[in-house]
N, C-alpha and C positions, 0 to 999 in steps of 0.2 A: 285605321282600316276602314274598308267600306261599311256602310252602315247594313247591319244584319238586324233579323226580327227574331226575339226571344220571347217563348211563351213559357211562363213561370207557372206550376201547380202547387199549390200549400193548402194547409187546413188550419182550422181554429186549435191550434197546438200549443198556446200560451207563449212560453219564452221561445219557442223555436220560429215563431212568425217574424219579429224585428230583424234578426240577422238575415233570413231570405229576403225581405224587402229591402234591405241595406243593400245588397247585392244588385238586386233590381234596380233600383234607385242609380246605382254607380253606373250600371250600363247604360240607363237613359241619358243620364248626365255626359255620356261619352258620344251621345247622338244616335244610340240605337232605337229600335223600335221594341218596347216592352209592355208586355200585358200579362195580367195575372189571373189565373184561374183560382178561386178562393171561395169559402164561406161568404155568406152575404153579411155576417158579423164582422169582416174584416174589411168591408169595402170601404169605410170611412177612414180607416187607417192606410189603406193602399191610396186611396184619392191623396190623403195627406201628404205621400211621398211622392206626388206628381206622377203616379202611375195609373193605367187604365185596369179597373177590376171587370172580371168576367165570373159570373155565377155558375157552380155547380147546378146542373139541372136533375139528374137523378143520384149523384153522389151524396153521401151525408152532409147536412147543414148543423153546424153546431155555434154554440157561443159559449166558452170556458168562463166569462165571467159571470153567468147565471147558472147555477146548479141545475135549475128544471131543464135547460136547452143544452147542457153538455152532453155530447156524444158518447164518450168512454164513460164519463161517472165513477173513476177510479177511485174516488173518494169513499165510495161505498163498499169498496173490496175489502174483506177481511184478511187478505194475504198478500206478500208481493206477487205470488202466482196468479191469484185472481186478478190484481191489476193488470198484469202483462196479457192473461188472457182476453181482457176486455179491449185493450190496445189491439192485439193480434185480430180479434174477430169482428170489431166494429170500425177500424180504420186499415189495418195493413193487408188482411186478407179476405176477411169476409165480405166487403163491398168491392173489392178490387174489378168486377166485371162494371161495376157502375162508375168508378173513377175512369176505368179505361174507355167505356163509351164515351163518356163527357168530353174527355182529353182528344180522343180521336176525332169527334166531331166539331170541336173548335179547329184542330189543325187542318181539317177538310176545309171548314168555311174559311179559313184566313190561315194560309201555310205559314210556318215558321221554320228559321234556319236551324235553330236548336230548341230542345224542350229542357227546361231546369225544373227538377222536380224535387221536393222535400224528400228526404231519404226514406221515409216510412210510406209513401204512396207508391206501393208496387203497382197499384192498378194503373195510376199515371204513366208510369214507366212502360206497362204493357201497351198505352195508347202511342207513345213515341216510337216504341219498337215495332209496332203495326204500321204506323206511318212511314218507316224508313229514314227517320232522321235522328241526328246524333241526340243523345239523352246523357244529362249531368246529373247527379244526385247530390244534394248539400247536405251534410251531416253538420248538425248545429249543436252538438256536443262532443265529448270525448269519442272516439270511434266505438259504437256499440255491439260490434260483433268480434267473436272469438279469432284471434291470430296467434302465429307462434311468437315465442319470446316473451309472453306474459300471462298472467292469470286470466280465465274468463271474465269478461264485465258483467257486472251486476251486484255480485255478493260485496264488493268493496274490498278485494283481498289484496294484500302485498305479495310482490313476487317471492317465489320460494326457489333457492338453488337447489342445483344437485339433482340426482336421479330421482329422488323422493318427490321434490317439487315438479318434476316433469310429469311424475305419475300423477300427483295431484291435480295437475291442471288437465291432463288427458281425460281422467275420470270426470272433473267437474264440468269440462267443456261438454262431454256428453250429456250431463245432466241438464246443463243450461239450453242447449240446442234442441232437447227433446219436447218441449211445450209447442215448439214452431209445428211439429209434425200435424197438430189438428188443423191448421192453416192452409196446409197443401191442397187438400180437395178443391176448396173455393179458388186458390190462385190459380190452379190447373185448369179449372172449368172456364176462368176468364180468359186464359192464354190461348185454349183450344176454340173457344167461341170466336176468336178473333185470327185464327189460323195460324197460331204459333205452336211450337212443339211444347209438350210439357217439360217441366223442370223437375230434378230429382228430389229437390229441398227448398224450402222458402228461401234458404241462406243463398242457393244458386241464383235464385230470381234477382235478390240485392245486386248480384256482381253482373248483372247483364247491363248495368248502366256502362256507357263508353267512359264515364269520366266519374270519379268520387272525390268532391271536394270537403275537407274535413275543416269546418270554422272553429277550430280549436287550437290552442297554442300546442305546438308539437312538445315544447318544452315541460307542458303539465302531464304529458304522459310517460309511460314507462321506458327509460332508455333503449333497452334491448327489444323493445316490440318491433315485429315485422309485418308489413302492411301490405295487401293486395297491391300489384303493379299499377293498376288503372288509379290509385289513391293518391292525392296530393294534400298535405297540410298547406292551407293557404293563410292561416292567421284568423283569430276572432273578429268579429265585426264589433265595434266599441261605443257606435253612436247610440243615443237613446231613441226609444220608441216616440211617434209623433204625440202620443197622449202624455209624455211624461210633465208637460207644463213647465211653469217657471220654479227656480229654486228658492224657497225661504229656508233659511236656516234658524235653528233656536238661538235666543239670546245668550250673551255670556261668552267667556274665553275659555271654559274647560274643554278638555279633549271631548271631540265630536265622534260619537259612536252612531253609523249609520245601520239601521236596522230593517231588514226587508225579507219578507217571505214570498211565496209563489204570485205572480201576476194572476193566475188562474185559480179556482176555487179548490182548494185541499182541505178544508174544513180545519182553518188555521188557526181561528179568532182565539182559541185557549193560548197558543203558542205566542200569539202576538202580545197577548196581555202578559203573560209570564215573563217574555223579555223587557216588557215596558217596566215591569215591577222590579227586576233584575238591575234596570239602569238606573231606576229612582233610588237605590241603594249606595250608587256610586258617584265620585266627584266627577261626573261627566256631563256632558250636555247629549241627549237622544234625539235622532232623527228618525222616525219611523213610518216608513211607507207600506201602507196595507195592499196597493195594488187596486185594480178595478173590481174585483171579485169580492172585497169587503170594505163595507161602509165605516170610513173612519171614527164616525159619530158613535159607532157601537163598542170601541175598544177603550177599555178603561186604562188611563196612563196618568202617572204623577205630573206634575208641573214642570218638571226639567226635561219632559219628554214630549217634543211636539210631533203629533200625529196628523198626517196627510194622506191623501189616498195616492198622489204620486209626487216624483221629483226627479229632475234629470239626474241619474246617479253620477254621471262623468263628471258634473260639477261638484256634486255633494261630496264626492271623493278626494276632491283637491283639499278638503278641509278635514277630512276623516282619519282617525287614529286606528279605529278598529271597524270592522262590517261584521254583524251578526245575521246569518243568513240561512236559509233552508238548502243551501248548496245548490241552488238552480246554476246551470252554467253561466248565463248571461251575467247575474250579480256576481258570482265568484270570479269570473274572469275579468270583468272591469275592475273589480277592487285590486286583483293581482297587477293589472295593469297599471294602476295607480300606485303601486307598491303598498296596499294596505293590508295588512294579516286579517285573518278570519275567525270568527268561532260560528261552527257549523252545526244546524239542527237538521239534518235529512227527514224529510217528510215521507219521500216514496220515488218514484220514476228512476231518475238516473242520478238522483242527488247523493246516494250513499257512495256512489263510484267516484263523483267529483269531489265530494268530502274527503274521501280515502287519499285521493291524488294530493289534494291540498296538504293533508296532515303528513303523507310521505315526503312531500316538497320541504317541510318544516314551516309552512307559511300559516298554520292555523291549528285549530284543536276541533275534534268533532265530539259531540254530544248527542245522548239519546232525544228524539223529538219529545219524550214526557219528562226532560230532565226539571228539575224544580228551579224557581227563580234565584235560589240562593247558589246553586251549582253554577248557573248561567253567569250570575255577577262574579264568582270565584274565576271562571273561565276568562273573562273579559278582563278581570284586574290582573291576570297573569300574562295575557297578550299585551296588555298596555307596560307592564313593568319589565318584561324579559325582552331584551333586543334582539334575540335570535330570530323571533318571528318577523320582525319587520325588515329583518337583514334579508331573509330568505325571500319575502314579498317583492322586495326590492330588485334581488336577483331575477326573479321571474318576470318582474316589470322590464329591466333591460332586454331580456329574450324575446318578450311579446313585442317591444318597440322595435327590434329587429325584424321580425316576422312580419309586421303591419306597415315596414316603411314603405313598402310599394303594393298596390292592390293587386295581389297575386290571384285572387279569384276572378277578378275581371280578365285578367292577362290570359287565365286559362280558358274561360269560355270563349274569348275572342279568338284564342288559338284554335279550339274545337271548331268552332264556326267557319274559320279559314280553311281548315284542313278538308273540312266536308265541301267546301266550294270548290276546293282544287281536286278533290277526288272524282269518284264515278257515281256519285249519289247516293251510296251506300254509307251508312253510318261508319265513321272510322273506328277501326280497331276492332269491329265485328260484322261478321259475314252470317248470312242466313244459314249455311251450312255448320257454323261453329257451335260446338257443344259448350254450355257454360261450364266454367272452370275457375277456380279460387287460385290465382297465381301469387306470389309473395316476393316483394322485394326486400333486399336487406337495408 
């Protein structure tokens, strides 16, 4: 197709960054103009992807590899609700006016055909809506908002059949959505400041995007779940981040266990050491990657466990028998794409939900974040011994291979740009008179 200009908007959201940049890089390789509005801490990674970085000027500037510079600091929260409130107030709703102002200023200085924003940046979406251009949002995990046909995301529940199950889900959905209400005044203040009508709920604001692309395997989500009709599952991004470096494997020929917790700081050093201790009691080789937020020199580990800051997981997983992880979406899905089963120790955020889906698929085991080394070792041993875990992981690998055989994200974004060029200049699928609604496709 003809060359188009895409403006991406993202933030220092840890594991959410590599998949967003992967889509941006793929568009650039197709000959399109691509630039990325982002925190300055991400600019080196953006440049390494061959993309042009643009700094936020009034929106928050964070660095998740440094606890002192982390905007959300959810590792300080005492409850999951407290961690959610920090995301709502410090990224999604609280600074929405700042994100909108910066996005609109960049679009006016250098117009784009399409704005592509990370799903949580509702302020950036406001900037695109004000500019009157198509907006696509990228969801870099399992779709995180309630939909019919499935339990509400977050608690990590299994589907419940029948009338009682539907009642449970209705009640819990109201409870899950209630904390969003406190973010509505700041969000609507940002909208009205830019001449846009207020929305009735924060969830309605998410639905203002013309296109929602979920960078997660449809095969990993609940089979009966129904999604908004502007949503497309386009498959996960499986390439490694630019900072992953070279792959060094531990010596020997024993089964390899890849261990990896968050790439951002989640106060995870204790869990890293427990995993290393557990692997030291098993007849395995361990490759433990600490990520940029933890110095590998500070992690105690037995001699059979190689501790390093980073390694390209897609390469290491070709040799691995099991992955031990916090169930961050990126590590979990890359493992499943390689047919490698998991032992999950969720630390927070979306990780309990991802771990539950892995467990429901039969491709892994979930443990508490405070699990002892002995219990971790027992779980790893079970996954190594019982063939059902690898069988189900390979089943998901086949499904993921089918989903990623073509680059659906790029195709959808190019189609969005083409429809806009062929129309009357308004964003496709949305008119200024349209009230936001949540429609669902089967």
